[in-house]
C-alpha positions as CSV (number, residue, x, y, z in Angstrom):
1,M,-57.2,-54.6,6.8
2,A,-55.6,-53.1,4.0
3,I,-56.9,-53.3,0.5
4,H,-54.8,-55.3,-2.0
5,N,-57.0,-57.5,-4.1
6,I,-59.9,-56.1,-5.9
7,L,-62.3,-57.9,-8.1
8,L,-63.6,-55.5,-10.9
9,V,-66.9,-56.7,-12.5
10,D,-68.1,-55.0,-15.6
11,D,-69.3,-55.9,-19.0
12,S,-67.7,-53.4,-20.7
13,K,-63.9,-54.4,-21.8
14,T,-63.2,-50.7,-22.3
15,E,-64.2,-50.1,-18.7
16,L,-62.3,-53.2,-17.5
17,H,-59.1,-52.1,-19.1
18,F,-59.4,-48.3,-17.8
19,L,-60.1,-49.3,-14.4
20,S,-57.6,-52.2,-14.2
21,D,-54.8,-49.8,-15.6
22,V,-55.7,-47.0,-12.9
23,L,-55.9,-49.6,-10.2
24,T,-52.6,-51.6,-11.0
25,R,-50.8,-48.3,-11.4
26,Q,-51.7,-47.5,-7.7
27,G,-50.5,-50.9,-6.6
28,F,-53.5,-53.1,-6.6
29,R,-54.0,-56.5,-7.7
30,V,-56.8,-56.7,-10.2
31,R,-59.0,-59.6,-11.3
32,T,-61.9,-58.9,-13.7
33,A,-65.2,-60.6,-14.3
34,E,-67.5,-59.8,-17.3
35,S,-70.7,-61.0,-15.7
36,G,-72.4,-61.9,-12.5
37,D,-71.8,-65.6,-12.9
38,E,-68.0,-65.1,-13.7
39,A,-68.1,-62.8,-10.6
40,L,-69.4,-65.2,-8.4
41,R,-66.8,-68.0,-9.6
42,R,-64.2,-65.6,-8.9
43,I,-65.1,-64.7,-5.5
44,V,-65.4,-68.4,-4.5
45,E,-61.8,-69.0,-6.1
46,E,-60.1,-66.2,-4.2
47,K,-62.1,-64.1,-1.9
48,P,-61.2,-60.4,-2.9
49,D,-60.7,-57.5,-0.3
50,L,-63.0,-55.2,-2.1
51,I,-65.4,-55.7,-5.3
52,L,-65.8,-52.8,-7.8
53,M,-69.3,-53.5,-9.2
54,D,-71.0,-52.2,-12.5
55,V,-74.9,-52.3,-12.4
56,V,-76.1,-52.8,-16.0
57,M,-74.8,-56.3,-17.0
58,P,-76.4,-59.2,-19.0
59,G,-78.2,-61.9,-16.8
60,V,-77.5,-61.1,-13.0
61,N,-77.3,-57.4,-12.8
62,G,-74.9,-55.5,-10.3
63,F,-77.7,-54.8,-7.9
64,Q,-78.9,-58.4,-7.6
65,L,-75.3,-59.8,-7.5
66,T,-74.1,-57.1,-4.7
67,R,-77.2,-58.4,-2.6
68,T,-76.1,-62.1,-3.2
69,I,-72.7,-61.2,-2.1
70,T,-73.2,-59.1,0.8
71,R,-76.1,-61.5,2.5
72,N,-73.6,-64.5,2.3
73,P,-71.9,-64.7,5.4
74,Q,-68.8,-65.9,3.9
75,F,-68.2,-62.6,2.0
76,A,-70.4,-60.2,3.7
77,D,-67.1,-58.4,5.0
78,V,-66.0,-57.7,1.6
79,P,-66.9,-54.1,0.7
80,V,-68.7,-53.5,-2.6
81,I,-68.2,-50.3,-4.4
82,M,-71.1,-49.7,-7.2
83,C,-69.3,-48.2,-10.1
84,T,-72.0,-47.3,-12.7
85,S,-73.4,-44.8,-15.1
86,K,-76.8,-44.9,-13.3
87,N,-76.4,-41.6,-11.7
88,Q,-80.2,-41.1,-10.2
89,E,-80.4,-40.7,-6.4
90,T,-82.8,-43.6,-6.5
91,D,-80.1,-45.7,-8.1
92,K,-77.6,-44.8,-5.5
93,V,-80.0,-45.6,-2.5
94,W,-81.2,-48.8,-3.9
95,G,-77.3,-49.8,-4.6
96,M,-76.8,-49.0,-0.9
97,R,-79.8,-50.9,0.3
98,Q,-78.4,-53.8,-1.6
99,G,-75.2,-53.9,0.5
100,A,-73.0,-51.7,-1.3
101,R,-70.6,-49.6,0.8
102,D,-70.0,-46.8,-1.5
103,Y,-71.2,-45.7,-5.0
104,V,-69.2,-44.1,-7.7
105,V,-70.5,-42.7,-11.2
106,K,-69.1,-43.2,-14.4
107,P,-67.1,-41.8,-15.8
108,V,-64.7,-42.4,-13.2
109,D,-62.5,-39.7,-11.5
110,P,-59.3,-42.2,-10.8
111,D,-58.2,-39.9,-8.2
112,E,-61.7,-40.0,-6.2
113,L,-61.9,-44.0,-6.7
114,V,-58.6,-44.5,-5.3
115,Q,-59.5,-42.4,-2.5
116,K,-62.6,-44.3,-1.9
117,I,-61.0,-47.6,-2.0
118,R,-58.1,-46.7,0.4
119,A,-60.9,-45.4,2.6
120,F,-61.5,-48.9,3.4
121,G,-58.0,-50.0,4.0
């Protein structure tokens, strides 16, 4: 299945703007959410093809939200890529254990990110 619709979850407006710009220039349709609760609402409204997930957010963090999404049979087929400044190997391992399919460390290399997204298509 080709990736067209991406949900971008990050509490930083700067990151949302930067990543949205990178992805829309590559032809993706991007929707954003600034919190875990907002992300869950957006997923239910319209199931995305892929989710780009920050980890450090107020309320529900990205690890918890990834676990919730990937363990829900309705959304388990949606790949989640963690996109975070948490660059320790333990963070990456934990993210993958929560159900993430890939892990990208900020600052994001736009070409690398697009390559990883296209690999799911």
